[in-house]
ZATI-20011 format. One record per residue (C-alpha): x, y, z; chain. Coordinates in steps of 0.25 Angstrom, whole numbers. Layout:
! ZATI-20011
xx X yy Y zz Z unit A;
...
***
This chain:
! ZATI-20011
xx -95 yy 161 zz -57 unit A;
xx -91 yy 164 zz -71 unit A;
xx -97 yy 156 zz -83 unit A;
xx -85 yy 147 zz -86 unit A;
xx -84 yy 143 zz -71 unit A;
xx -99 yy 140 zz -71 unit A;
xx -98 yy 132 zz -83 unit A;
xx -86 yy 124 zz -78 unit A;
xx -93 yy 121 zz -65 unit A;
xx -106 yy 116 zz -72 unit A;
xx -97 yy 107 zz -81 unit A;
xx -90 yy 101 zz -68 unit A;
xx -104 yy 99 zz -61 unit A;
xx -109 yy 92 zz -73 unit A;
xx -97 yy 83 zz -74 unit A;
xx -98 yy 80 zz -59 unit A;
xx -112 yy 75 zz -62 unit A;
xx -120 yy 86 zz -54 unit A;
xx -134 yy 87 zz -59 unit A;
xx -138 yy 99 zz -68 unit A;
xx -149 yy 103 zz -58 unit A;
xx -139 yy 104 zz -47 unit A;
xx -128 yy 112 zz -54 unit A;
xx -135 yy 125 zz -52 unit A;
xx -134 yy 123 zz -37 unit A;
xx -119 yy 120 zz -39 unit A;
xx -117 yy 133 zz -46 unit A;
xx -125 yy 140 zz -35 unit A;
xx -115 yy 136 zz -25 unit A;
xx -104 yy 141 zz -33 unit A;
xx -110 yy 154 zz -35 unit A;
xx -113 yy 155 zz -20 unit A;
xx -98 yy 152 zz -17 unit A;
xx -94 yy 163 zz -28 unit A;
xx -102 yy 173 zz -20 unit A;
xx -96 yy 170 zz -7 unit A;
xx -82 yy 175 zz -11 unit A;
xx -86 yy 186 zz -22 unit A;
xx -72 yy 192 zz -22 unit A;
xx -65 yy 178 zz -26 unit A;
xx -67 yy 171 zz -40 unit A;
xx -71 yy 156 zz -39 unit A;
xx -58 yy 151 zz -44 unit A;
xx -50 yy 158 zz -34 unit A;
xx -57 yy 153 zz -22 unit A;
xx -51 yy 144 zz -12 unit A;
xx -55 yy 131 zz -5 unit A;
xx -57 yy 139 zz 8 unit A;
xx -68 yy 147 zz 1 unit A;
xx -75 yy 135 zz -4 unit A;
xx -75 yy 129 zz 9 unit A;
xx -80 yy 141 zz 16 unit A;
xx -91 yy 142 zz 6 unit A;
xx -95 yy 128 zz 9 unit A;
xx -95 yy 130 zz 24 unit A;
xx -104 yy 142 zz 23 unit A;
xx -114 yy 134 zz 16 unit A;
xx -113 yy 123 zz 26 unit A;
xx -115 yy 134 zz 37 unit A;
xx -127 yy 139 zz 31 unit A;
xx -134 yy 126 zz 34 unit A;
xx -136 yy 121 zz 19 unit A;
xx -139 yy 107 zz 16 unit A;
xx -127 yy 97 zz 16 unit A;
xx -129 yy 94 zz 1 unit A;
xx -129 yy 109 zz -2 unit A;
xx -116 yy 111 zz 4 unit A;
xx -110 yy 99 zz -2 unit A;
xx -115 yy 103 zz -16 unit A;
xx -109 yy 117 zz -15 unit A;
xx -96 yy 111 zz -10 unit A;
xx -95 yy 101 zz -22 unit A;
xx -98 yy 112 zz -32 unit A;
xx -87 yy 120 zz -27 unit A;
xx -78 yy 108 zz -26 unit A;
xx -81 yy 105 zz -41 unit A;
xx -79 yy 120 zz -45 unit A;
xx -65 yy 121 zz -39 unit A;
xx -60 yy 107 zz -42 unit A;
xx -66 yy 104 zz -56 unit A;
xx -68 yy 118 zz -62 unit A;
xx -57 yy 126 zz -55 unit A;
xx -47 yy 115 zz -52 unit A;
xx -44 yy 118 zz -38 unit A;
xx -37 yy 106 zz -32 unit A;
xx -42 yy 108 zz -18 unit A;
xx -56 yy 106 zz -23 unit A;
xx -53 yy 91 zz -27 unit A;
xx -51 yy 86 zz -13 unit A;
xx -61 yy 95 zz -6 unit A;
xx -73 yy 88 zz -1 unit A;
xx -85 yy 98 zz 0 unit A;
xx -95 yy 95 zz 10 unit A;
xx -103 yy 101 zz 21 unit A;
xx -92 yy 97 zz 31 unit A;
xx -79 yy 98 zz 23 unit A;
xx -77 yy 113 zz 25 unit A;
xx -78 yy 112 zz 40 unit A;
xx -63 yy 108 zz 42 unit A;
xx -59 yy 119 zz 32 unit A;
xx -66 yy 130 zz 39 unit A;
xx -62 yy 126 zz 53 unit A;
xx -74 yy 120 zz 60 unit A;
xx -70 yy 112 zz 72 unit A;
xx -71 yy 97 zz 73 unit A;
xx -82 yy 98 zz 84 unit A;
xx -90 yy 107 zz 75 unit A;
xx -89 yy 98 zz 63 unit A;
xx -93 yy 86 zz 71 unit A;
xx -106 yy 93 zz 76 unit A;
xx -109 yy 98 zz 61 unit A;
xx -107 yy 83 zz 56 unit A;
xx -117 yy 78 zz 67 unit A;
xx -128 yy 79 zz 56 unit A;
xx -120 yy 71 zz 46 unit A;
xx -125 yy 57 zz 49 unit A;
xx -124 yy 51 zz 35 unit A;
xx -111 yy 43 zz 36 unit A;
xx -113 yy 39 zz 21 unit A;
xx -111 yy 54 zz 17 unit A;
xx -98 yy 55 zz 24 unit A;
xx -93 yy 42 zz 18 unit A;
xx -97 yy 47 zz 4 unit A;
xx -89 yy 59 zz 7 unit A;
xx -77 yy 52 zz 12 unit A;
xx -77 yy 43 zz 0 unit A;
xx -78 yy 55 zz -9 unit A;
xx -67 yy 62 zz -2 unit A;
xx -58 yy 50 zz -2 unit A;
xx -60 yy 47 zz -17 unit A;
xx -58 yy 62 zz -21 unit A;
xx -44 yy 61 zz -14 unit A;
xx -42 yy 48 zz -23 unit A;
xx -41 yy 38 zz -11 unit A;
xx -41 yy 24 zz -15 unit A;
xx -54 yy 17 zz -14 unit A;
xx -49 yy 8 zz -3 unit A;
xx -45 yy 20 zz 5 unit A;
xx -59 yy 26 zz 3 unit A;
xx -66 yy 13 zz 7 unit A;
xx -57 yy 12 zz 19 unit A;
xx -60 yy 26 zz 24 unit A;
xx -75 yy 23 zz 21 unit A;
xx -74 yy 11 zz 30 unit A;
xx -68 yy 18 zz 42 unit A;
xx -77 yy 30 zz 41 unit A;
xx -89 yy 20 zz 42 unit A;
xx -83 yy 13 zz 53 unit A;
xx -80 yy 26 zz 60 unit A;
xx -95 yy 30 zz 59 unit A;
xx -100 yy 17 zz 63 unit A;
xx -91 yy 18 zz 76 unit A;
xx -97 yy 31 zz 80 unit A;
xx -111 yy 27 zz 76 unit A;
xx -120 yy 39 zz 75 unit A;
xx -112 yy 48 zz 85 unit A;
xx -107 yy 58 zz 74 unit A;
xx -103 yy 67 zz 85 unit A;
xx -92 yy 57 zz 88 unit A;
xx -89 yy 54 zz 73 unit A;
xx -83 yy 67 zz 69 unit A;
xx -74 yy 69 zz 81 unit A;
xx -59 yy 65 zz 83 unit A;
xx -64 yy 57 zz 96 unit A;
xx -73 yy 49 zz 87 unit A;
xx -61 yy 45 zz 77 unit A;
xx -52 yy 42 zz 89 unit A;
xx -63 yy 33 zz 95 unit A;
xx -64 yy 25 zz 82 unit A;
xx -49 yy 24 zz 80 unit A;
xx -48 yy 18 zz 94 unit A;
xx -59 yy 9 zz 92 unit A;
xx -53 yy 3 zz 79 unit A;
xx -40 yy -1 zz 88 unit A;
xx -46 yy -4 zz 102 unit A;
xx -58 yy -11 zz 98 unit A;
xx -57 yy -16 zz 84 unit A;
xx -42 yy -19 zz 85 unit A;
xx -38 yy -13 zz 71 unit A;
xx -24 yy -11 zz 67 unit A;
xx -17 yy 2 zz 66 unit A;
xx -18 yy 3 zz 51 unit A;
xx -33 yy 1 zz 51 unit A;
xx -34 yy 12 zz 62 unit A;
xx -26 yy 21 zz 54 unit A;
xx -35 yy 19 zz 41 unit A;
xx -47 yy 22 zz 50 unit A;
xx -41 yy 35 zz 55 unit A;
xx -37 yy 39 zz 40 unit A;
xx -51 yy 37 zz 36 unit A;
xx -57 yy 46 zz 47 unit A;
xx -46 yy 56 zz 45 unit A;
xx -51 yy 57 zz 30 unit A;
xx -66 yy 57 zz 35 unit A;
xx -64 yy 69 zz 44 unit A;
xx -54 yy 77 zz 36 unit A;
xx -59 yy 75 zz 22 unit A;
xx -73 yy 71 zz 23 unit A;
xx -79 yy 77 zz 35 unit A;
xx -70 yy 90 zz 35 unit A;
xx -65 yy 89 zz 50 unit A;
xx -51 yy 88 zz 54 unit A;
xx -49 yy 75 zz 62 unit A;
xx -37 yy 81 zz 70 unit A;
xx -30 yy 75 zz 82 unit A;
xx -38 yy 66 zz 90 unit A;
xx -27 yy 61 zz 100 unit A;
xx -22 yy 48 zz 102 unit A;
xx -30 yy 35 zz 99 unit A;
xx -28 yy 21 zz 101 unit A;
xx -20 yy 15 zz 89 unit A;
xx -18 yy 1 zz 85 unit A;
xx -6 yy -6 zz 92 unit A;
xx -5 yy -17 zz 82 unit A;
xx 10 yy -18 zz 78 unit A;
xx 14 yy -18 zz 64 unit A;
xx 16 yy -31 zz 57 unit A;
xx 28 yy -34 zz 49 unit A;
xx 25 yy -38 zz 35 unit A;
xx 24 yy -53 zz 32 unit A;
xx 34 yy -57 zz 21 unit A;
xx 35 yy -71 zz 14 unit A;
xx 48 yy -78 zz 10 unit A;
xx 50 yy -81 zz -5 unit A;
xx 47 yy -95 zz -2 unit A;
xx 34 yy -92 zz 5 unit A;
xx 30 yy -82 zz -6 unit A;
xx 32 yy -93 zz -17 unit A;
xx 23 yy -103 zz -8 unit A;
xx 12 yy -92 zz -7 unit A;
xx 12 yy -89 zz -22 unit A;
xx 11 yy -104 zz -25 unit A;
xx -2 yy -105 zz -18 unit A;
xx -8 yy -95 zz -27 unit A;
xx -12 yy -96 zz -41 unit A;
xx -19 yy -88 zz -53 unit A;
xx -22 yy -73 zz -51 unit A;
xx -19 yy -74 zz -36 unit A;
xx -5 yy -80 zz -38 unit A;
xx -2 yy -69 zz -48 unit A;
xx -7 yy -58 zz -39 unit A;
xx 0 yy -63 zz -27 unit A;
xx 13 yy -64 zz -35 unit A;
xx 12 yy -50 zz -39 unit A;
xx 9 yy -45 zz -25 unit A;
xx 23 yy -52 zz -21 unit A;
xx 31 yy -50 zz -34 unit A;
xx 27 yy -36 zz -36 unit A;
xx 25 yy -31 zz -22 unit A;
xx 11 yy -26 zz -24 unit A;
xx 0 yy -24 zz -14 unit A;
xx -13 yy -32 zz -15 unit A;
xx -22 yy -21 zz -21 unit A;
xx -10 yy -17 zz -30 unit A;
xx -10 yy -30 zz -37 unit A;
xx -25 yy -32 zz -38 unit A;
xx -26 yy -18 zz -44 unit A;
xx -16 yy -20 zz -55 unit A;
xx -21 yy -17 zz -69 unit A;
xx -15 yy -23 zz -82 unit A;
xx -8 yy -9 zz -85 unit A;
xx 0 yy -10 zz -72 unit A;
xx 7 yy -23 zz -76 unit A;
xx 19 yy -21 zz -85 unit A;
xx 23 yy -35 zz -89 unit A;
xx 35 yy -31 zz -98 unit A;
xx 42 yy -24 zz -87 unit A;
xx 37 yy -33 zz -76 unit A;
xx 31 yy -21 zz -68 unit A;
xx 18 yy -18 zz -61 unit A;
xx 13 yy -4 zz -59 unit A;
xx 6 yy -2 zz -46 unit A;
xx -4 yy 10 zz -47 unit A;
xx -10 yy 18 zz -36 unit A;
xx -3 yy 9 zz -25 unit A;
xx -2 yy 12 zz -11 unit A;
xx -1 yy 27 zz -9 unit A;
xx -7 yy 29 zz -23 unit A;
xx 7 yy 26 zz -29 unit A;
xx 11 yy 19 zz -42 unit A;
xx 23 yy 10 zz -42 unit A;
xx 29 yy 0 zz -51 unit A;
xx 33 yy -14 zz -46 unit A;
xx 39 yy -27 zz -52 unit A;
xx 31 yy -38 zz -59 unit A;
xx 39 yy -51 zz -56 unit A;
xx 43 yy -59 zz -68 unit A;
xx 37 yy -71 zz -62 unit A;
xx 23 yy -66 zz -63 unit A;
xx 25 yy -59 zz -77 unit A;
xx 20 yy -70 zz -86 unit A;
xx 9 yy -74 zz -76 unit A;
xx 4 yy -60 zz -75 unit A;
xx 4 yy -59 zz -91 unit A;
xx -4 yy -72 zz -92 unit A;
xx -14 yy -67 zz -81 unit A;
xx -16 yy -53 zz -88 unit A;
xx -19 yy -61 zz -101 unit A;
xx -30 yy -68 zz -93 unit A;
xx -35 yy -55 zz -87 unit A;
xx -36 yy -49 zz -101 unit A;
xx -45 yy -60 zz -106 unit A;
xx -54 yy -58 zz -94 unit A;
xx -54 yy -43 zz -97 unit A;
xx -58 yy -46 zz -112 unit A;
xx -70 yy -54 zz -107 unit A;
xx -74 yy -43 zz -98 unit A;
xx -74 yy -33 zz -109 unit A;
xx -82 yy -42 zz -118 unit A;
xx -92 yy -43 zz -108 unit A;
xx -92 yy -27 zz -107 unit A;
xx -88 yy -27 zz -92 unit A;
xx -83 yy -13 zz -87 unit A;
xx -68 yy -17 zz -86 unit A;
xx -61 yy -16 zz -73 unit A;
xx -62 yy -7 zz -60 unit A;
xx -58 yy 7 zz -62 unit A;
xx -58 yy 21 zz -54 unit A;
xx -71 yy 28 zz -58 unit A;
xx -63 yy 41 zz -61 unit A;
xx -54 yy 34 zz -71 unit A;
xx -66 yy 27 zz -78 unit A;
xx -71 yy 41 zz -81 unit A;
xx -58 yy 45 zz -87 unit A;
xx -55 yy 31 zz -94 unit A;
xx -68 yy 25 zz -96 unit A;
xx -62 yy 13 zz -104 unit A;
xx -51 yy 10 zz -95 unit A;
xx -58 yy -1 zz -86 unit A;
xx -60 yy -9 zz -98 unit A;
xx -46 yy -8 zz -104 unit A;
xx -36 yy -20 zz -102 unit A;
xx -25 yy -12 zz -95 unit A;
xx -34 yy -8 zz -84 unit A;
xx -38 yy -22 zz -80 unit A;
xx -34 yy -27 zz -67 unit A;
xx -22 yy -38 zz -67 unit A;
xx -30 yy -46 zz -57 unit A;
xx -45 yy -44 zz -60 unit A;
xx -56 yy -50 zz -52 unit A;
xx -62 yy -63 zz -57 unit A;
xx -76 yy -57 zz -57 unit A;
xx -82 yy -44 zz -62 unit A;
xx -87 yy -34 zz -52 unit A;
xx -97 yy -22 zz -52 unit A;
xx -91 yy -8 zz -52 unit A;
xx -100 yy -1 zz -41 unit A;
xx -97 yy 13 zz -48 unit A;
xx -102 yy 8 zz -61 unit A;
xx -110 yy -5 zz -60 unit A;
xx -101 yy -11 zz -71 unit A;
xx -95 yy -25 zz -70 unit A;
xx -79 yy -23 zz -69 unit A;
xx -68 yy -32 zz -66 unit A;
xx -60 yy -28 zz -53 unit A;
xx -47 yy -33 zz -48 unit A;
xx -46 yy -46 zz -40 unit A;
xx -51 yy -44 zz -26 unit A;
xx -40 yy -42 zz -16 unit A;
xx -46 yy -53 zz -7 unit A;
xx -43 yy -63 zz -17 unit A;
xx -28 yy -61 zz -15 unit A;
xx -29 yy -58 zz 0 unit A;
xx -35 yy -72 zz 2 unit A;
xx -26 yy -79 zz -8 unit A;
xx -12 yy -74 zz -2 unit A;
xx -14 yy -78 zz 12 unit A;
xx -21 yy -91 zz 8 unit A;
xx -9 yy -95 zz -1 unit A;
xx 1 yy -92 zz 11 unit A;
xx -7 yy -102 zz 20 unit A;
xx -7 yy -112 zz 9 unit A;
xx 8 yy -110 zz 7 unit A;
xx 10 yy -112 zz 22 unit A;
xx 15 yy -98 zz 24 unit A;
xx 14 yy -95 zz 39 unit A;
xx 13 yy -80 zz 38 unit A;
xx 2 yy -70 zz 37 unit A;
xx 2 yy -68 zz 22 unit A;
xx -6 yy -57 zz 15 unit A;
xx -5 yy -51 zz 1 unit A;
xx 3 yy -39 zz 6 unit A;
xx 13 yy -50 zz 11 unit A;
xx 17 yy -52 zz -3 unit A;
xx 21 yy -37 zz -5 unit A;
xx 29 yy -38 zz 8 unit A;
xx 36 yy -50 zz 3 unit A;
xx 39 yy -44 zz -10 unit A;
xx 46 yy -32 zz -4 unit A;
xx 54 yy -41 zz 6 unit A;
xx 58 yy -50 zz -5 unit A;
xx 63 yy -38 zz -13 unit A;
xx 72 yy -34 zz -2 unit A;
***
């Protein structure tokens, strides 16, 4: 390894927070990898060669942490230093290479019998999902189903890492727990991610399995008269939030995650960022709510000013963006349009922040308002979005 490449790797290790005493071992792994293919310079080597090297370490019976350290070092070298895109999403581990070098499913199941620490698998699953920029709700859902899957099989790891084990779990969800097809599909997606992107095994085709027979329900739509009655039973922030759900056709979390900068009062527009499918879109802001929203934002700005005076940390923000824009959480434009009434503690920093209004507040308020208005339909927040679309037609 030449001097410039060595220096760049040491800087990357330092930025990554690797302790200085461990960096020499990281360099040792790179030197071993360099010796394995002496006829090819490091920058010209491929993912296949990296995976083959990691597999050779695993086959020598090295400790799990050693294999993982070597893999993480090479991933850092090829992604942060050499800029190889494949290294960004590659998850180096003692098992990830198995799929890429052709180890069979049964062989991997036997090899994984000793991996009894479910917490380690969940940690790796979370890391893999976040590296692929999955939403936090998706990550939480995947973790939930993997925990349920492990709980279903207990300590029978030989069954856990087999297609038959997955099939049995999916059928249990439908035949015993009577869950809907969408829920079963979410569980399958979580397990497919676990096998393919975390454990390093192709889930493959495990044949037919029992699927939910629940028919798809037609969406509930309210008349204009019923819509006015429902809104009439709400007041304050809940009235305004529900009005925007209906008047702008937003989803529940889209309205709660609105930030001040996303509202364009002069143009009567709302910019929805990172919506379903990670897409942005522009929608209308009804004239009816323009002045109400303007007055509401003036009150929110006063609350924000008091928070700043008390030296609170501002609003919730993605950790990666905080590192890039450290002052953004305290700036007015980044505050939520519908902030929570109470401060909360950011678990990643331990600082007091003001998050957005809890979704449960609106989820309870809308059905309650429908009952008070005498609407004999099953009304939820998403009903307002369906009603918006129908009334547009």
